[in-house]
N, C-alpha and C positions, 0 to 999 in steps of 0.2 A: 434481613432480620436474623439475629443470632439464634442458635439452637436453644439457648436458655430462654430467650424471649418467646420463642415458639412454644416451648413447654409451659411457660407461665401463662400465655394466652389460652392454651388448651385447658389448663387447670382452672383458670378463671371461668371459661365457658362451662366446664363440668359443674362447678360450684353454683353458678347462676342458674343452670338448668335444674339443679336439685332444689334450689330455693324457689325458683319461679319456673315451673315446668312449661316448656314451650308448647304452644297450641297450633294446630293447623290453621293457616290463614284463611282457609275456605270453609271447613266444617266447624272450626273452633274447638274440636276435641283434642285431648292431649296427644302429643306425638310419641311414638316409641323411642327408646333410647337410641341416639345416633342419627335420628331423622332431623332434617332441617326444613323449617317453613311449611311443608305440605305433606299430607299423606299422598302416596303415589297414585292411588285411585282417585283422589280428589283433583290432583294436578292434571290428570288425564282429560278432565273436562274442559280445561282452558284451551282456547284457540287463539293463536296469534293473528293479528290483523295487519300490523305494520304501518299502513298508510290509509288515509281516507281522502275522499274526493275534494275536500276543501283545501288540500295542500299541506295539512298538518301531519303530525305523526301520532299514531296510536299503537299501543302495545297489544291489546287484546280485544277480541270481539265481546260484546256484551251478551252473555248467555247465562244459564243457570249458575254455573260455577263462578264466573267473574262477578255476577250479581251478589252471590252469597259472600264472596271475599270482600267486596266493597261495603256491603251492609254490615258485616261484622267489624270492619275497620272503622267506619263512620259512627255507627250507632251502638255497636257492642263493646266498644272500648278496646278492641284488639289492635292497639297501636303498633305492635311489632310487625303487623302486616305491611307497614311501609317498607321495611327492609326486605321482606319476602317478595314484594312486588319488584323492588329494585334488582333483586337477584335474578329476575327473569329477563331483564333487559338484554344481557349479553347473549341470550338464547333466542332473541327475537329477530333473527336475520340482520338487516342493516339498521335496525333501530338505534343502536348505540352510536353509529357514525352519524346518524341524522340529528342527534341531539347534542353534538359537540360543535365547537367553533363559535360559541357564544361568549359574551362577556359576563353574563350573570343569569341566574335562574330566578324567575319571579313567580311565586305561587299566586294563584287566583285567591284573593282575600275573602274572608267572611265579614259580614257586618258585625260590629261590636256586640250587638244583642245576640246574634247567633253564636258568636264565639263564646260568650259567657254561658250560654245554654249548653253547648257541646263540650266546652273545656279545652278544645284544641282545634286547629285548622288542619284537616286531613291533607290538603294540598301542600301546606308548609312541611308537614312531616315527610310527605313523598319527596318534595324538593330536596330536603336535607339528606334523605337517603340516597338521592341521585348525585349529590355533590362529588363523591369520589369518581363517579363515572364521567361526569361532564367536565370535571376539573376546574370549575368556577364556583364562586360563592352564591349562596342564596341571599337575595336582597329584597327587603320588604318595600318595594318601590310603588306598589299600588295600594290604594285605600278604597274600601267600599263605603260610599257616603250615603247610600240609600238602602234601606232594608226592604228587599223585594220579596215577593212571593216565591216559594221554591219552584224552580224551573220544571221539576218533575210533575208539578201539580197544574201546570199551565199548558194549554193546547199548543201544538207545535207552531202554528202560524202566529201565536201571540207571545212567543218566548223572547224574540228580539225586542219588541216594545216593552215587555215586562222588565228587561234588564237595562234598557236605554238610560244612559246618563248615570249609571250606578257606580262608576269607577273614576277615580282621579289618580294620576301618576305624579310622582315627585320629579320635576324636571332636573333638579340638581343631581339626581341619581342615574337617570337614564339618557340624558342628552348625548347623542352621538354613540350610543351603546347598542350592541346586538343582544337582544333579550329573548330568552326562552321562557314562555309561559307554561305553567304546569297545573293540571287539574285532574280530578279523578275520572270524570265521565264527560264525553261530548256527544250531543245528539244532533242538534241543528247547527252548532257552531256559533250560536248567538253570544254566549258568554265570552268566548275567545275573541270574537269580533269586537265586542264592546271594550274589552281590555286592550286589544291592539289599538283601537282608535284613541283611547286615553294615552297610551304609551307614545304613539306617533305624534299626538298633539303636544306632548311634553318633549319631543325632540329625539325619540329613539330612532336609530338608524335602520334597524332590522328587527322584526318580531317574528319568532317562530312559536309553534305550540306543540305540546306533548300531553296526551291524555292516556290514562291507564286503559280505559275502555272506550270504544266507539260503538254507539247504538244506532241502528237504523241505516247504517252504511256498510258497504262491503267492498273489499279490495280483492284483486285477482289472486294475491298470495294469501293462502290460509293454511296454517299448519298447526296441528295440536301439540301441546307440550309433551305428550307421551312419545312423540316421534323424534324428539331431539336426541 
């Protein structure tokens, strides 16, 4: 990048920050000048999880700080939080290396009715923020054909049946491809399992998963963001 381009990009950031003051991805309050994505005291509450027992990859443990971040992102309209979350990946141990080597990123889809209600799919925004890290494109290869009850409102033992048969994959897009699924939270792994089943039925060669937060599971490696 030329020095002139670097100056231009910095000026653009300054103007955008003035017009649309950046907010903390966790507490949603305005950030001080020069701060990016998080207040330091808010970020200190995040805890890296890295992996979980079902073999997928997760970035953070689900605790008060990550809960607030996801809630503000999904329900508070703080969509820049997608970039804030992606900025943490390089600080999460071997997370970045575990989500590369795929042919495409496939976000877990929302049903059309839920998408109209929310206005965006948080998993798609996350996936697009991850494109530069993974080095592969986001592909809308999954459709949600059944409007299911929210998993968070369903008892753990009923979550897989609740989501059963809800997804269909486009064979022409995923056949013989290595696919990385992306979602915001995983608890029982039921949503990822159903998505994987649909993708493999359509001919996907390999299916991995990445969740921003993992709830109810713990890995041996646990580090707070403040210790980076």
